[in-house]
C-alpha positions in Angstrom: 3.3 -40.7 -8.6 6.2 -38.9 -6.9 5.0 -35.4 -8.3 1.6 -36.0 -6.8 3.2 -36.7 -3.3 5.2 -33.7 -3.6 2.3 -31.5 -4.4 0.4 -33.0 -1.5 3.3 -32.3 0.8 3.8 -28.7 -0.3 0.1 -28.1 -0.1 0.0 -29.2 3.5 3.0 -26.8 4.2 0.8 -23.8 2.7 -2.1 -24.8 4.9 -0.1 -25.0 8.0 1.8 -21.7 6.9 -1.6 -19.8 7.0 -1.5 -19.9 10.8 2.3 -19.0 11.5 2.6 -15.2 10.8 5.8 -14.2 9.0 7.4 -17.7 9.1 4.4 -19.1 7.8 4.4 -16.5 4.9 8.0 -17.5 4.2 6.8 -21.3 4.2 4.0 -20.5 1.9 6.0 -18.6 -0.6 8.8 -21.2 -0.6 5.9 -24.0 -1.3 4.3 -21.7 -4.0 7.5 -21.1 -5.7 8.4 -25.2 -5.7 4.9 -25.8 -7.1 5.3 -23.1 -9.8 8.9 -23.8 -10.6 8.3 -27.7 -11.0 5.1 -27.3 -12.7 3.4 -29.4 -10.1 -0.1 -27.4 -10.4 -0.4 -29.0 -13.8 -1.7 -32.4 -12.4 -4.5 -30.7 -10.5 -6.5 -29.8 -13.7 -6.1 -26.0 -13.3 -5.5 -24.3 -16.5 -3.0 -21.7 -15.1 -0.8 -21.4 -12.0 -3.0 -18.4 -10.9 -6.3 -20.3 -11.3 -4.7 -23.2 -9.3 -3.5 -20.9 -6.4 -7.0 -19.2 -6.4 -8.9 -22.4 -6.5 -6.9 -24.5 -4.1 -5.7 -21.9 -1.6 -7.8 -18.7 -1.9 -4.8 -16.4 -2.8 -5.1 -13.8 -5.4 -2.5 -13.6 -8.2 -0.7 -10.6 -6.6 -0.6 -12.1 -2.9 0.8 -15.5 -4.3 3.6 -13.7 -6.4 4.1 -11.4 -3.5 4.6 -14.3 -1.1 7.0 -16.1 -3.4 9.0 -12.9 -3.9 9.2 -12.1 0.0 10.4 -15.7 0.4 13.0 -15.4 -2.2 14.3 -12.1 -1.5 14.0 -12.3 2.5 13.3 -15.7 3.5 16.8 -16.8 4.2 17.7 -14.0 6.1 14.7 -14.1 8.4 15.2 -18.1 8.9 18.7 -17.4 10.1 18.1 -14.6 12.4 15.2 -15.0 15.0 15.4 -11.2 15.7 14.0 -10.4 12.2 11.0 -12.7 12.6 8.7 -10.1 14.1 8.6 -8.0 10.9 5.2 -7.6 9.5 4.9 -9.1 6.2 3.1 -6.1 4.4 6.3 -4.1 5.1 8.2 -6.6 3.3 5.8 -6.6 0.5 5.9 -2.8 0.4 9.8 -2.9 0.2 9.9 -5.4 -2.8 10.3 -2.8 -5.5 13.5 -1.6 -3.8 15.0 -5.0 -3.2 18.4 -5.9 -5.0 20.6 -8.7 -4.1 23.0 -6.3 -2.3 20.5 -4.4 -0.1 18.1 -7.1 1.0 19.6 -7.5 4.6 19.7 -3.8 5.0 16.3 -3.2 4.1 15.1 -6.0 6.3 16.8 -4.6 9.3 15.4 -1.2 8.5 11.8 -2.6 8.4 12.6 -4.4 11.7 14.1 -1.3 13.4 11.5 1.3 12.5 8.7 0.9 15.2 6.0 3.1 13.9 4.0 3.2 10.6 4.5 6.8 9.7 8.3 6.5 10.2 8.3 3.4 7.8 6.1 5.2 5.3 8.5 8.2 5.5 11.4 5.9 4.8 9.5 4.6 1.7 8.9 8.1 0.5 12.4 8.9 0.7 13.6 5.8 -1.1 11.0 6.8 -3.8 12.7 10.2 -4.0 9.7 11.9 -2.5 9.6 14.4 0.6 8.6 12.5 3.8 6.6 14.1 6.6 9.7 14.2 8.6 11.9 16.1 6.2 12.5 19.8 7.0 10.3 21.9 4.9 7.6 24.5 5.5 4.3 22.6 5.3 1.9 24.3 2.9 -1.6 23.1 3.9 -4.4 23.7 1.5 -7.5 25.1 3.6 -10.1 22.8 2.1 -7.9 19.5 2.2 -5.8 20.2 5.3 -3.0 18.2 3.5 0.5 19.6 2.7 1.0 19.8 -0.9 4.7 18.8 -0.5 4.9 15.8 1.8 0.9 14.9 2.0 0.9 15.1 5.6 -2.6 15.8 6.9 -3.9 17.5 10.0 -7.2 18.2 11.6 -9.1 21.0 10.4 -9.4 23.8 12.8 -11.8 26.7 11.6 
């Protein structure tokens, strides 16, 4: 009976978290992780955790695991520092492949401090070992694509 009570409480947290932006995403990720770790979803009749999340909350497999990873890797820092609570959750999801225990706070600060999308994309390209649009190089635009072969920057076609 206690397990069902915990599942109900966690499901309410997921529902409430859907309306709260980044803090809600952290709340949802923590609740999903607790449900998965405690195998609480087994009492719902779902055959797998993925089917439980999809049926009960409408999240795809990738969304649910991304939210759990964001909560696990960034959640503590975000909850402790209100200045980091304005970061877009999609930026954090895109940073997940680069996160290690030693650099999670640094990456979180970088995601919060880079205001424009192109700057963030350039940072990710550099982290992946690729040339970013702001790196010094001579753009080599292909006339039919108007996209640089090196950094993939695009520009309007001017005939």
